PQR file with spaces between the fields and no chain letter, atoms N, CA, C, O and H, PARSE charges and radii, in Angstrom:
ATOM       1  N    MET     1       0.841   -1.181    0.000 -0.4000 1.5000
ATOM       2  CA   MET     1       0.000    0.000    0.000 -0.0000 2.0000
ATOM       3  C    MET     1       0.883    1.239    0.000  0.5500 1.7000
ATOM       4  O    MET     1       1.921    1.278    0.660 -0.5500 1.4000
ATOM       5  N    ASP     2       0.472    2.210   -0.719 -0.4000 1.5000
ATOM       6  CA   ASP     2       1.215    3.456   -0.862 -0.0000 2.0000
ATOM       7  C    ASP     2       0.805    4.442    0.234  0.5500 1.7000
ATOM       8  O    ASP     2      -0.379    4.566    0.549 -0.5500 1.4000
ATOM       9  H    ASP     2      -0.372    2.178   -1.255  0.4000 1.0000
ATOM      10  N    LEU     3       1.767    5.129    0.802 -0.4000 1.5000
ATOM      11  CA   LEU     3       1.504    6.096    1.869 -0.0000 2.0000
ATOM      12  C    LEU     3       0.529    7.175    1.407  0.5500 1.7000
ATOM      13  O    LEU     3      -0.347    7.582    2.170 -0.5500 1.4000
ATOM      14  H    LEU     3       2.728    5.027    0.546  0.4000 1.0000
ATOM      15  N    GLU     4       0.667    7.633    0.189 -0.4000 1.5000
ATOM      16  CA   GLU     4      -0.191    8.701   -0.338 -0.0000 2.0000
ATOM      17  C    GLU     4      -1.678    8.309   -0.298  0.5500 1.7000
ATOM      18  O    GLU     4      -2.544    9.170   -0.144 -0.5500 1.4000
ATOM      19  H    GLU     4       1.379    7.302   -0.431  0.4000 1.0000
ATOM      20  N    ARG     5      -1.965    7.013   -0.438 -0.4000 1.5000
ATOM      21  CA   ARG     5      -3.358    6.553   -0.434 -0.0000 2.0000
ATOM      22  C    ARG     5      -3.983    6.640    0.951  0.5500 1.7000
ATOM      23  O    ARG     5      -5.206    6.708    1.076 -0.5500 1.4000
ATOM      24  H    ARG     5      -1.261    6.314   -0.563  0.4000 1.0000
ATOM      25  N    LEU     6      -3.157    6.638    1.994 -0.4000 1.5000
ATOM      26  CA   LEU     6      -3.666    6.709    3.359 -0.0000 2.0000
ATOM      27  C    LEU     6      -3.939    8.135    3.823  0.5500 1.7000
ATOM      28  O    LEU     6      -4.545    8.338    4.875 -0.5500 1.4000
ATOM      29  H    LEU     6      -2.163    6.583    1.893  0.4000 1.0000
ATOM      30  N    ILE     7      -3.502    9.111    3.058 -0.4000 1.5000
ATOM      31  CA   ILE     7      -3.704   10.514    3.439 -0.0000 2.0000
ATOM      32  C    ILE     7      -5.106   10.925    3.017  0.5500 1.7000
ATOM      33  O    ILE     7      -5.411   11.024    1.829 -0.5500 1.4000
ATOM      34  H    ILE     7      -3.009    8.946    2.204  0.4000 1.0000
ATOM      35  N    VAL     8      -5.957   11.165    4.022 -0.4000 1.5000
ATOM      36  CA   VAL     8      -7.349   11.553    3.787 -0.0000 2.0000
ATOM      37  C    VAL     8      -7.568   12.915    4.424  0.5500 1.7000
ATOM      38  O    VAL     8      -7.305   13.101    5.612 -0.5500 1.4000
ATOM      39  H    VAL     8      -5.708   11.085    4.988  0.4000 1.0000
ATOM      40  N    ASN     9      -8.048   13.865    3.636 -0.4000 1.5000
ATOM      41  CA   ASN     9      -8.244   15.239    4.119 -0.0000 2.0000
ATOM      42  C    ASN     9      -6.972   15.791    4.747  0.5500 1.7000
ATOM      43  O    ASN     9      -7.022   16.462    5.778 -0.5500 1.4000
ATOM      44  H    ASN     9      -8.261   13.714    2.671  0.4000 1.0000
ATOM      45  N    SER    10      -5.845   15.510    4.129 -0.4000 1.5000
ATOM      46  CA   SER    10      -4.520   15.972    4.570 -0.0000 2.0000
ATOM      47  C    SER    10      -4.087   15.368    5.895  0.5500 1.7000
ATOM      48  O    SER    10      -3.184   15.900    6.541 -0.5500 1.4000
ATOM      49  H    SER    10      -5.805   14.965    3.292  0.4000 1.0000
ATOM      50  N    ARG    11      -4.705   14.275    6.317 -0.4000 1.5000
ATOM      51  CA   ARG    11      -4.361   13.633    7.591 -0.0000 2.0000
ATOM      52  C    ARG    11      -4.093   12.146    7.377  0.5500 1.7000
ATOM      53  O    ARG    11      -4.642   11.518    6.471 -0.5500 1.4000
ATOM      54  H    ARG    11      -5.439   13.843    5.792  0.4000 1.0000
ATOM      55  N    PHE    12      -3.227   11.598    8.246 -0.4000 1.5000
ATOM      56  CA   PHE    12      -3.020   10.160    8.266 -0.0000 2.0000
ATOM      57  C    PHE    12      -2.551    9.725    9.647  0.5500 1.7000
ATOM      58  O    PHE    12      -1.968   10.506   10.399 -0.5500 1.4000
ATOM      59  H    PHE    12      -2.782   12.108    8.982  0.4000 1.0000
ATOM      60  N    ARG    13      -2.816    8.468    9.962 -0.4000 1.5000
ATOM      61  CA   ARG    13      -2.494    7.912   11.281 -0.0000 2.0000
ATOM      62  C    ARG    13      -1.159    7.180   11.251  0.5500 1.7000
ATOM      63  O    ARG    13      -0.811    6.517   10.274 -0.5500 1.4000
ATOM      64  H    ARG    13      -3.289    7.834    9.351  0.4000 1.0000
ATOM      65  N    VAL    14      -0.418    7.319   12.353 -0.4000 1.5000
ATOM      66  CA   VAL    14       0.912    6.730   12.466 -0.0000 2.0000
ATOM      67  C    VAL    14       1.040    6.053   13.827  0.5500 1.7000
ATOM      68  O    VAL    14       0.556    6.575   14.831 -0.5500 1.4000
ATOM      69  H    VAL    14      -0.700    7.858   13.147  0.4000 1.0000
ATOM      70  N    ARG    15       1.688    4.900   13.859 -0.4000 1.5000
ATOM      71  CA   ARG    15       2.079    4.261   15.126 -0.0000 2.0000
ATOM      72  C    ARG    15       3.602    4.285   15.173  0.5500 1.7000
ATOM      73  O    ARG    15       4.267    3.740   14.292 -0.5500 1.4000
ATOM      74  H    ARG    15       2.081    4.477   13.043  0.4000 1.0000
ATOM      75  N    VAL    16       4.144    4.912   16.195 -0.4000 1.5000
ATOM      76  CA   VAL    16       5.580    5.150   16.315 -0.0000 2.0000
ATOM      77  C    VAL    16       6.206    4.144   17.287  0.5500 1.7000
ATOM      78  O    VAL    16       5.684    3.891   18.373 -0.5500 1.4000
ATOM      79  H    VAL    16       3.604    5.355   16.911  0.4000 1.0000
ATOM      80  N    PHE    17       7.335    3.584   16.863 -0.4000 1.5000
ATOM      81  CA   PHE    17       8.127    2.699   17.710 -0.0000 2.0000
ATOM      82  C    PHE    17       9.481    3.385   17.936  0.5500 1.7000
ATOM      83  O    PHE    17      10.376    3.289   17.096 -0.5500 1.4000
ATOM      84  H    PHE    17       7.759    3.790   15.981  0.4000 1.0000
ATOM      85  N    PRO    18       9.627    4.082   19.082 -0.5600 1.5000
ATOM      86  CA   PRO    18      10.863    4.836   19.348  0.2800 2.0000
ATOM      87  C    PRO    18      12.029    3.928   19.723  0.5500 1.7000
ATOM      88  O    PRO    18      11.855    2.723   19.909 -0.5500 1.4000
ATOM      89  N    ASN    19      13.210    4.514   19.831 -0.4000 1.5000
ATOM      90  CA   ASN    19      14.449    3.827   20.235 -0.0000 2.0000
ATOM      91  C    ASN    19      14.883    2.751   19.245  0.5500 1.7000
ATOM      92  O    ASN    19      15.510    1.767   19.636 -0.5500 1.4000
ATOM      93  H    ASN    19      13.351    5.493   19.680  0.4000 1.0000
ATOM      94  N    ALA    20      14.561    2.927   17.989 -0.4000 1.5000
ATOM      95  CA   ALA    20      14.978    1.974   16.959 -0.0000 2.0000
ATOM      96  C    ALA    20      16.418    2.275   16.540  0.5500 1.7000
ATOM      97  O    ALA    20      16.987    3.296   16.927 -0.5500 1.4000
ATOM      98  H    ALA    20      14.051    3.727   17.671  0.4000 1.0000
ATOM      99  N    LYS    21      16.990    1.385   15.753 -0.4000 1.5000
ATOM     100  CA   LYS    21      18.359    1.608   15.267 -0.0000 2.0000
ATOM     101  C    LYS    21      18.415    2.745   14.254  0.5500 1.7000
ATOM     102  O    LYS    21      19.383    3.505   14.213 -0.5500 1.4000
ATOM     103  H    LYS    21      16.528    0.556   15.439  0.4000 1.0000
ATOM     104  N    LYS    22      17.364    2.857   13.432 -0.4000 1.5000
ATOM     105  CA   LYS    22      17.308    3.940   12.454 -0.0000 2.0000
ATOM     106  C    LYS    22      15.854    4.253   12.136  0.5500 1.7000
ATOM     107  O    LYS    22      14.953    3.485   12.473 -0.5500 1.4000
ATOM     108  H    LYS    22      16.578    2.240   13.466  0.4000 1.0000
ATOM     109  N    ASN    23      15.638    5.383   11.487 -0.4000 1.5000
ATOM     110  CA   ASN    23      14.295    5.772   11.073 -0.0000 2.0000
ATOM     111  C    ASN    23      13.924    4.998    9.812  0.5500 1.7000
ATOM     112  O    ASN    23      14.617    5.070    8.797 -0.5500 1.4000
ATOM     113  H    ASN    23      16.370    6.007   11.214  0.4000 1.0000
ATOM     114  N    VAL    24      12.819    4.256    9.891 -0.4000 1.5000
ATOM     115  CA   VAL    24      12.401    3.470    8.737 -0.0000 2.0000
ATOM     116  C    VAL    24      10.889    3.239    8.767  0.5500 1.7000
ATOM     117  O    VAL    24      10.296    3.005    9.820 -0.5500 1.4000
ATOM     118  H    VAL    24      12.256    4.197   10.716  0.4000 1.0000
ATOM     119  N    LEU    25      10.294    3.312    7.595 -0.4000 1.5000
ATOM     120  CA   LEU    25       8.880    3.005    7.419 -0.0000 2.0000
ATOM     121  C    LEU    25       8.744    1.488    7.403  0.5500 1.7000
ATOM     122  O    LEU    25       9.232    0.834    6.482 -0.5500 1.4000
ATOM     123  H    LEU    25      10.775    3.503    6.739  0.4000 1.0000
ATOM     124  N    LYS    26       8.082    0.919    8.418 -0.4000 1.5000
ATOM     125  CA   LYS    26       7.996   -0.536    8.560 -0.0000 2.0000
ATOM     126  C    LYS    26       6.895   -1.141    7.705  0.5500 1.7000
ATOM     127  O    LYS    26       7.033   -2.263    7.218 -0.5500 1.4000
ATOM     128  H    LYS    26       7.686    1.451    9.167  0.4000 1.0000
ATOM     129  N    GLY    27       5.821   -0.421    7.521 -0.4000 1.5000
ATOM     130  CA   GLY    27       4.711   -0.960    6.750 -0.0000 2.0000
ATOM     131  C    GLY    27       3.399   -0.322    7.156  0.5500 1.7000
ATOM     132  O    GLY    27       3.359    0.785    7.693 -0.5500 1.4000
ATOM     133  H    GLY    27       5.709    0.491    7.916  0.4000 1.0000
ATOM     134  N    PHE    28       2.317   -1.056    6.883 -0.4000 1.5000
ATOM     135  CA   PHE    28       0.975   -0.547    7.117 -0.0000 2.0000
ATOM     136  C    PHE    28       0.136   -1.636    7.772  0.5500 1.7000
ATOM     137  O    PHE    28       0.288   -2.816    7.455 -0.5500 1.4000
ATOM     138  H    PHE    28       2.349   -1.955    6.447  0.4000 1.0000
ATOM     139  N    LYS    29      -0.745   -1.245    8.682 -0.4000 1.5000
ATOM     140  CA   LYS    29      -1.661   -2.193    9.313 -0.0000 2.0000
ATOM     141  C    LYS    29      -2.957   -1.454    9.633  0.5500 1.7000
ATOM     142  O    LYS    29      -2.946   -0.464   10.364 -0.5500 1.4000
ATOM     143  H    LYS    29      -0.868   -0.287    8.940  0.4000 1.0000
ATOM     144  N    ASP    30      -4.053   -1.927    9.096 -0.4000 1.5000
ATOM     145  CA   ASP    30      -5.366   -1.316    9.346 -0.0000 2.0000
ATOM     146  C    ASP    30      -5.366    0.191    9.066  0.5500 1.7000
ATOM     147  O    ASP    30      -5.872    0.970    9.873 -0.5500 1.4000
ATOM     148  H    ASP    30      -4.062   -2.732    8.502  0.4000 1.0000
ATOM     149  N    ASN    31      -4.807    0.596    7.943 -0.4000 1.5000
ATOM     150  CA   ASN    31      -4.729    2.004    7.535 -0.0000 2.0000
ATOM     151  C    ASN    31      -3.923    2.877    8.492  0.5500 1.7000
ATOM     152  O    ASN    31      -4.135    4.088    8.571 -0.5500 1.4000
ATOM     153  H    ASN    31      -4.396   -0.037    7.288  0.4000 1.0000
ATOM     154  N    ILE    32      -3.009    2.260    9.210 -0.4000 1.5000
ATOM     155  CA   ILE    32      -2.094    2.988   10.086 -0.0000 2.0000
ATOM     156  C    ILE    32      -0.677    2.743    9.581  0.5500 1.7000
ATOM     157  O    ILE    32      -0.304    1.607    9.286 -0.5500 1.4000
ATOM     158  H    ILE    32      -2.838    1.277    9.147  0.4000 1.0000
ATOM     159  N    VAL    33       0.103    3.802    9.485 -0.4000 1.5000
ATOM     160  CA   VAL    33       1.491    3.706    9.054 -0.0000 2.0000
ATOM     161  C    VAL    33       2.343    3.327   10.262  0.5500 1.7000
ATOM     162  O    VAL    33       2.274    3.977   11.305 -0.5500 1.4000
ATOM     163  H    VAL    33      -0.200    4.724    9.725  0.4000 1.0000
ATOM     164  N    LEU    34       3.141    2.278   10.118 -0.4000 1.5000
ATOM     165  CA   LEU    34       4.029    1.832   11.188 -0.0000 2.0000
ATOM     166  C    LEU    34       5.431    2.341   10.891  0.5500 1.7000
ATOM     167  O    LEU    34       5.953    2.137    9.794 -0.5500 1.4000
ATOM     168  H    LEU    34       3.196    1.749    9.270  0.4000 1.0000
ATOM     169  N    VAL    35       6.041    3.004   11.868 -0.4000 1.5000
ATOM     170  CA   VAL    35       7.343    3.613   11.630 -0.0000 2.0000
ATOM     171  C    VAL    35       8.260    3.434   12.845  0.5500 1.7000
ATOM     172  O    VAL    35       7.856    3.655   13.987 -0.5500 1.4000
ATOM     173  H    VAL    35       5.617    3.170   12.759  0.4000 1.0000
ATOM     174  N    ASP    36       9.502    3.028   12.570 -0.4000 1.5000
ATOM     175  CA   ASP    36      10.555    2.983   13.579 -0.0000 2.0000
ATOM     176  C    ASP    36      11.253    4.336   13.600  0.5500 1.7000
ATOM     177  O    ASP    36      11.589    4.888   12.552 -0.5500 1.4000
ATOM     178  H    ASP    36       9.830    2.849   11.643  0.4000 1.0000
ATOM     179  N    ILE    37      11.468    4.865   14.801 -0.4000 1.5000
ATOM     180  CA   ILE    37      12.149    6.154   14.950 -0.0000 2.0000
ATOM     181  C    ILE    37      13.329    5.962   15.896  0.5500 1.7000
ATOM     182  O    ILE    37      13.188    5.380   16.971 -0.5500 1.4000
ATOM     183  H    ILE    37      11.195    4.417   15.652  0.4000 1.0000
ATOM     184  N    ALA    38      14.483    6.454   15.488 -0.4000 1.5000
ATOM     185  CA   ALA    38      15.717    6.258   16.252 -0.0000 2.0000
ATOM     186  C    ALA    38      15.759    7.072   17.543  0.5500 1.7000
ATOM     187  O    ALA    38      16.480    6.707   18.471 -0.5500 1.4000
ATOM     188  H    ALA    38      14.598    6.927   14.614  0.4000 1.0000
ATOM     189  N    ALA    39      15.024    8.135   17.619 -0.4000 1.5000
ATOM     190  CA   ALA    39      15.049    9.003   18.799 -0.0000 2.0000
ATOM     191  C    ALA    39      14.253    8.396   19.951  0.5500 1.7000
ATOM     192  O    ALA    39      13.302    7.648   19.727 -0.5500 1.4000
ATOM     193  H    ALA    39      14.438    8.432   16.864  0.4000 1.0000
ATOM     194  N    PRO    40      14.643    8.717   21.178 -0.5600 1.5000
ATOM     195  CA   PRO    40      13.887    8.232   22.339  0.2800 2.0000
ATOM     196  C    PRO    40      12.593    9.022   22.522  0.5500 1.7000
ATOM     197  O    PRO    40      12.463   10.149   22.043 -0.5500 1.4000
ATOM     198  N    ALA    41      11.653    8.420   23.213 -0.4000 1.5000
ATOM     199  CA   ALA    41      10.371    9.083   23.481 -0.0000 2.0000
ATOM     200  C    ALA    41      10.475    9.974   24.712  0.5500 1.7000
ATOM     201  O    ALA    41       9.552   10.036   25.524 -0.5500 1.4000
ATOM     202  H    ALA    41      11.759    7.504   23.601  0.4000 1.0000
ATOM     203  N    ASP    42      11.582   10.648   24.841 -0.4000 1.5000
ATOM     204  CA   ASP    42      11.866   11.486   25.993 -0.0000 2.0000
ATOM     205  C    ASP    42      12.042   12.929   25.538  0.5500 1.7000
ATOM     206  O    ASP    42      12.719   13.199   24.546 -0.5500 1.4000
ATOM     207  H    ASP    42      12.332   10.597   24.182  0.4000 1.0000
ATOM     208  N    LYS    43      11.432   13.844   26.264 -0.4000 1.5000
ATOM     209  CA   LYS    43      11.577   15.282   25.992 -0.0000 2.0000
ATOM     210  C    LYS    43      11.217   15.654   24.557  0.5500 1.7000
ATOM     211  O    LYS    43      11.865   16.510   23.956 -0.5500 1.4000
ATOM     212  H    LYS    43      10.882   13.624   27.069  0.4000 1.0000
ATOM     213  N    ASN    44      10.184   15.014   24.007 -0.4000 1.5000
ATOM     214  CA   ASN    44       9.634   15.343   22.688 -0.0000 2.0000
ATOM     215  C    ASN    44      10.567   15.000   21.524  0.5500 1.7000
ATOM     216  O    ASN    44      10.284   15.385   20.389 -0.5500 1.4000
ATOM     217  H    ASN    44       9.657   14.318   24.496  0.4000 1.0000
ATOM     218  N    LYS    45      11.662   14.294   21.771 -0.4000 1.5000
ATOM     219  CA   LYS    45      12.630   13.996   20.710 -0.0000 2.0000
ATOM     220  C    LYS    45      12.040   13.118   19.620  0.5500 1.7000
ATOM     221  O    LYS    45      12.275   13.371   18.438 -0.5500 1.4000
ATOM     222  H    LYS    45      11.891   13.981   22.692  0.4000 1.0000
ATOM     223  N    ALA    46      11.281   12.094   19.986 -0.4000 1.5000
ATOM     224  CA   ALA    46      10.688   11.206   18.986 -0.0000 2.0000
ATOM     225  C    ALA    46       9.660   11.956   18.135  0.5500 1.7000
ATOM     226  O    ALA    46       9.584   11.742   16.925 -0.5500 1.4000
ATOM     227  H    ALA    46      11.091   11.889   20.946  0.4000 1.0000
ATOM     228  N    ASN    47       8.873   12.827   18.756 -0.4000 1.5000
ATOM     229  CA   ASN    47       7.890   13.603   18.001 -0.0000 2.0000
ATOM     230  C    ASN    47       8.562   14.485   16.954  0.5500 1.7000
ATOM     231  O    ASN    47       8.111   14.555   15.811 -0.5500 1.4000
ATOM     232  H    ASN    47       8.935   13.001   19.739  0.4000 1.0000
ATOM     233  N    LEU    48       9.626   15.147   17.345 -0.4000 1.5000
ATOM     234  CA   LEU    48      10.346   16.001   16.402 -0.0000 2.0000
ATOM     235  C    LEU    48      10.920   15.184   15.247  0.5500 1.7000
ATOM     236  O    LEU    48      10.905   15.620   14.096 -0.5500 1.4000
ATOM     237  H    LEU    48       9.992   15.089   18.274  0.4000 1.0000
ATOM     238  N    GLU    49      11.420   14.002   15.568 -0.4000 1.5000
ATOM     239  CA   GLU    49      11.996   13.142   14.531 -0.0000 2.0000
ATOM     240  C    GLU    49      10.919   12.603   13.596  0.5500 1.7000
ATOM     241  O    GLU    49      11.167   12.447   12.400 -0.5500 1.4000
ATOM     242  H    GLU    49      11.432   13.648   16.503  0.4000 1.0000
ATOM     243  N    VAL    50       9.735   12.317   14.116 -0.4000 1.5000
ATOM     244  CA   VAL    50       8.607   11.868   13.286 -0.0000 2.0000
ATOM     245  C    VAL    50       8.246   12.951   12.277  0.5500 1.7000
ATOM     246  O    VAL    50       8.054   12.670   11.094 -0.5500 1.4000
ATOM     247  H    VAL    50       9.534   12.444   15.087  0.4000 1.0000
ATOM     248  N    VAL    51       8.155   14.187   12.751 -0.4000 1.5000
ATOM     249  CA   VAL    51       7.816   15.306   11.862 -0.0000 2.0000
ATOM     250  C    VAL    51       8.874   15.466   10.774  0.5500 1.7000
ATOM     251  O    VAL    51       8.535   15.631    9.603 -0.5500 1.4000
ATOM     252  H    VAL    51       8.310   14.416   13.712  0.4000 1.0000
ATOM     253  N    LYS    52      10.153   15.420   11.151 -0.4000 1.5000
ATOM     254  CA   LYS    52      11.232   15.550   10.159 -0.0000 2.0000
ATOM     255  C    LYS    52      11.210   14.399    9.163  0.5500 1.7000
ATOM     256  O    LYS    52      11.367   14.609    7.960 -0.5500 1.4000
ATOM     257  H    LYS    52      10.429   15.287   12.103  0.4000 1.0000
ATOM     258  N    PHE    53      11.016   13.178    9.665 -0.4000 1.5000
ATOM     259  CA   PHE    53      11.018   11.987    8.810 -0.0000 2.0000
ATOM     260  C    PHE    53       9.924   12.075    7.750  0.5500 1.7000
ATOM     261  O    PHE    53      10.198   11.883    6.565 -0.5500 1.4000
ATOM     262  H    PHE    53      10.888   13.007   10.642  0.4000 1.0000
ATOM     263  N    PHE    54       8.703   12.359    8.156 -0.4000 1.5000
ATOM     264  CA   PHE    54       7.598   12.399    7.193 -0.0000 2.0000
ATOM     265  C    PHE    54       7.644   13.646    6.309  0.5500 1.7000
ATOM     266  O    PHE    54       7.179   13.600    5.170 -0.5500 1.4000
ATOM     267  H    PHE    54       8.480   12.515    9.118  0.4000 1.0000
ATOM     268  N    SER    55       8.187   14.744    6.799 -0.4000 1.5000
ATOM     269  CA   SER    55       8.355   15.933    5.951 -0.0000 2.0000
ATOM     270  C    SER    55       9.323   15.642    4.806  0.5500 1.7000
ATOM     271  O    SER    55       9.088   16.041    3.665 -0.5500 1.4000
ATOM     272  H    SER    55       8.566   14.781    7.724  0.4000 1.0000
ATOM     273  N    ARG    56      10.412   14.942    5.124 -0.4000 1.5000
ATOM     274  CA   ARG    56      11.373   14.566    4.076 -0.0000 2.0000
ATOM     275  C    ARG    56      10.767   13.545    3.114  0.5500 1.7000
ATOM     276  O    ARG    56      10.939   13.643    1.899 -0.5500 1.4000
ATOM     277  H    ARG    56      10.603   14.618    6.050  0.4000 1.0000
ATOM     278  N    LEU    57      10.063   12.577    3.666 -0.4000 1.5000
ATOM     279  CA   LEU    57       9.488   11.509    2.863 -0.0000 2.0000
ATOM     280  C    LEU    57       8.437   12.037    1.881  0.5500 1.7000
ATOM     281  O    LEU    57       8.418   11.643    0.715 -0.5500 1.4000
ATOM     282  H    LEU    57       9.923   12.497    4.653  0.4000 1.0000
ATOM     283  N    LEU    58       7.576   12.919    2.352 -0.4000 1.5000
ATOM     284  CA   LEU    58       6.496   13.450    1.519 -0.0000 2.0000
ATOM     285  C    LEU    58       6.870   14.730    0.779  0.5500 1.7000
ATOM     286  O    LEU    58       6.147   15.179   -0.110 -0.5500 1.4000
ATOM     287  H    LEU    58       7.591   13.240    3.299  0.4000 1.0000
ATOM     288  N    LYS    59       8.007   15.309    1.156 -0.4000 1.5000
ATOM     289  CA   LYS    59       8.460   16.582    0.571 -0.0000 2.0000
ATOM     290  C    LYS    59       7.420   17.695    0.768  0.5500 1.7000
ATOM     291  O    LYS    59       7.208   18.544   -0.097 -0.5500 1.4000
ATOM     292  H    LYS    59       8.594   14.944    1.878  0.4000 1.0000
ATOM     293  N    LYS    60       6.781   17.650    1.952 -0.4000 1.5000
ATOM     294  CA   LYS    60       5.797   18.652    2.340 -0.0000 2.0000
ATOM     295  C    LYS    60       5.927   18.872    3.834  0.5500 1.7000
ATOM     296  O    LYS    60       6.482   18.032    4.542 -0.5500 1.4000
ATOM     297  H    LYS    60       6.954   16.960    2.655  0.4000 1.0000
ATOM     298  N    LYS    61       5.420   19.996    4.317 -0.4000 1.5000
ATOM     299  CA   LYS    61       5.436   20.253    5.747 -0.0000 2.0000
ATOM     300  C    LYS    61       4.417   19.345    6.438  0.5500 1.7000
ATOM     301  O    LYS    61       3.284   19.206    5.978 -0.5500 1.4000
ATOM     302  H    LYS    61       4.969   20.678    3.742  0.4000 1.0000
ATOM     303  N    VAL    62       4.835   18.730    7.545 -0.4000 1.5000
ATOM     304  CA   VAL    62       3.987   17.820    8.311 -0.0000 2.0000
ATOM     305  C    VAL    62       4.000   18.265    9.767  0.5500 1.7000
ATOM     306  O    VAL    62       5.033   18.699   10.278 -0.5500 1.4000
ATOM     307  H    VAL    62       5.756   18.843    7.918  0.4000 1.0000
ATOM     308  N    SER    63       2.853   18.159   10.437 -0.4000 1.5000
ATOM     309  CA   SER    63       2.781   18.458   11.861 -0.0000 2.0000
ATOM     310  C    SER    63       1.937   17.390   12.556  0.5500 1.7000
ATOM     311  O    SER    63       1.175   16.668   11.914 -0.5500 1.4000
ATOM     312  H    SER    63       2.014   17.806   10.022  0.4000 1.0000
ATOM     313  N    ILE    64       2.086   17.305   13.864 -0.4000 1.5000
ATOM     314  CA   ILE    64       1.322   16.354   14.650 -0.0000 2.0000
ATOM     315  C    ILE    64       0.042   17.043   15.115  0.5500 1.7000
ATOM     316  O    ILE    64       0.081   18.038   15.839 -0.5500 1.4000
ATOM     317  H    ILE    64       2.705   17.892   14.386  0.4000 1.0000
ATOM     318  N    LYS    65      -1.080   16.500   14.687 -0.4000 1.5000
ATOM     319  CA   LYS    65      -2.385   17.070   15.032 -0.0000 2.0000
ATOM     320  C    LYS    65      -2.841   16.593   16.412  0.5500 1.7000
ATOM     321  O    LYS    65      -3.400   17.370   17.187 -0.5500 1.4000
ATOM     322  H    LYS    65      -1.112   15.693   14.098  0.4000 1.0000
ATOM     323  N    SER    66      -2.600   15.308   16.718 -0.4000 1.5000
ATOM     324  CA   SER    66      -2.939   14.770   18.031 -0.0000 2.0000
ATOM     325  C    SER    66      -2.050   13.569   18.338  0.5500 1.7000
ATOM     326  O    SER    66      -1.491   12.945   17.436 -0.5500 1.4000
ATOM     327  H    SER    66      -2.146   14.678   16.088  0.4000 1.0000
ATOM     328  N    GLY    67      -1.931   13.259   19.629 -0.4000 1.5000
ATOM     329  CA   GLY    67      -1.144   12.113   20.041 -0.0000 2.0000
ATOM     330  C    GLY    67       0.276   12.433   20.458  0.5500 1.7000
ATOM     331  O    GLY    67       1.165   11.595   20.305 -0.5500 1.4000
ATOM     332  H    GLY    67      -2.385   13.766   20.361  0.4000 1.0000
ATOM     333  N    LEU    68       0.508   13.613   20.975 -0.4000 1.5000
ATOM     334  CA   LEU    68       1.863   14.009   21.357 -0.0000 2.0000
ATOM     335  C    LEU    68       2.463   13.106   22.423  0.5500 1.7000
ATOM     336  O    LEU    68       3.681   12.936   22.467 -0.5500 1.4000
ATOM     337  H    LEU    68      -0.214   14.293   21.099  0.4000 1.0000
ATOM     338  N    LYS    69       1.632   12.523   23.286 -0.4000 1.5000
ATOM     339  CA   LYS    69       2.134   11.664   24.360 -0.0000 2.0000
ATOM     340  C    LYS    69       1.751   10.206   24.147  0.5500 1.7000
ATOM     341  O    LYS    69       1.727    9.421   25.095 -0.5500 1.4000
ATOM     342  H    LYS    69       0.642   12.661   23.250  0.4000 1.0000
ATOM     343  N    SER    70       1.453    9.846   22.910 -0.4000 1.5000
ATOM     344  CA   SER    70       1.021    8.492   22.587 -0.0000 2.0000
ATOM     345  C    SER    70       1.854    7.936   21.440  0.5500 1.7000
ATOM     346  O    SER    70       2.455    8.691   20.675 -0.5500 1.4000
ATOM     347  H    SER    70       1.473   10.484   22.140  0.4000 1.0000
ATOM     348  N    LYS    71       1.885    6.615   21.325 -0.4000 1.5000
ATOM     349  CA   LYS    71       2.545    6.001   20.170 -0.0000 2.0000
ATOM     350  C    LYS    71       1.703    6.184   18.913  0.5500 1.7000
ATOM     351  O    LYS    71       2.234    6.211   17.802 -0.5500 1.4000
ATOM     352  H    LYS    71       1.397    6.002   21.946  0.4000 1.0000
ATOM     353  N    ASP    72       0.388    6.312   19.089 -0.4000 1.5000
ATOM     354  CA   ASP    72      -0.523    6.526   17.967 -0.0000 2.0000
ATOM     355  C    ASP    72      -0.734    8.018   17.782  0.5500 1.7000
ATOM     356  O    ASP    72      -1.157    8.723   18.698 -0.5500 1.4000
ATOM     357  H    ASP    72      -0.043    6.290   19.991  0.4000 1.0000
ATOM     358  N    LYS    73      -0.430    8.482   16.580 -0.4000 1.5000
ATOM     359  CA   LYS    73      -0.500    9.908   16.294 -0.0000 2.0000
ATOM     360  C    LYS    73      -1.321   10.177   15.035  0.5500 1.7000
ATOM     361  O    LYS    73      -1.416    9.327   14.149 -0.5500 1.4000
ATOM     362  H    LYS    73      -0.086    7.909   15.835  0.4000 1.0000
ATOM     363  N    LEU    74      -1.900   11.346   14.969 -0.4000 1.5000
ATOM     364  CA   LEU    74      -2.568   11.810   13.773 -0.0000 2.0000
ATOM     365  C    LEU    74      -1.718   12.938   13.209  0.5500 1.7000
ATOM     366  O    LEU    74      -1.525   13.965   13.859 -0.5500 1.4000
ATOM     367  H    LEU    74      -1.823   12.036   15.689  0.4000 1.0000
ATOM     368  N    LEU    75      -1.207   12.742   11.988 -0.4000 1.5000
ATOM     369  CA   LEU    75      -0.354   13.747   11.354 -0.0000 2.0000
ATOM     370  C    LEU    75      -1.140   14.526   10.324  0.5500 1.7000
ATOM     371  O    LEU    75      -2.054   13.999    9.690 -0.5500 1.4000
ATOM     372  H    LEU    75      -1.363   11.908   11.459  0.4000 1.0000
ATOM     373  N    PHE    76      -0.779   15.778   10.165 -0.4000 1.5000
ATOM     374  CA   PHE    76      -1.414   16.677    9.216 -0.0000 2.0000
ATOM     375  C    PHE    76      -0.388   17.111    8.178  0.5500 1.7000
ATOM     376  O    PHE    76       0.716   17.533    8.522 -0.5500 1.4000
ATOM     377  H    PHE    76      -0.036   16.206   10.680  0.4000 1.0000
ATOM     378  N    VAL    77      -0.761   17.004    6.910 -0.4000 1.5000
ATOM     379  CA   VAL    77       0.125   17.402    5.799 -0.0000 2.0000
ATOM     380  C    VAL    77      -0.334   18.766    5.320  0.5500 1.7000
ATOM     381  O    VAL    77      -1.491   18.928    4.933 -0.5500 1.4000
ATOM     382  H    VAL    77      -1.658   16.662    6.631  0.4000 1.0000
ATOM     383  N    HIS    78       0.556   19.752    5.340 -0.4000 1.5000
ATOM     384  CA   HIS    78       0.225   21.127    4.924 -0.0000 2.0000
ATOM     385  C    HIS    78       0.382   21.278    3.426  0.5500 1.7000
ATOM     386  O    HIS    78       0.150   22.360    2.887 -0.5500 1.4000
ATOM     387  H    HIS    78       1.496   19.620    5.654  0.4000 1.0000
């Protein structure tokens, strides 16, 4: 499944797995994007890395709409 197909109304759902060896898109499950993030889930580091990762991947500005303290996040594509 293509990431672009999961973006509905400029939003898509992500499940983040922090403390990974590197940032990598793992796949898709139930219309949720699974992603490994190398940064720890401490002091907002993983959230910042998620935003940078998806901004580079989509070549568009991305922000976290909800889920700042959760592994499940709703991202917004500007």
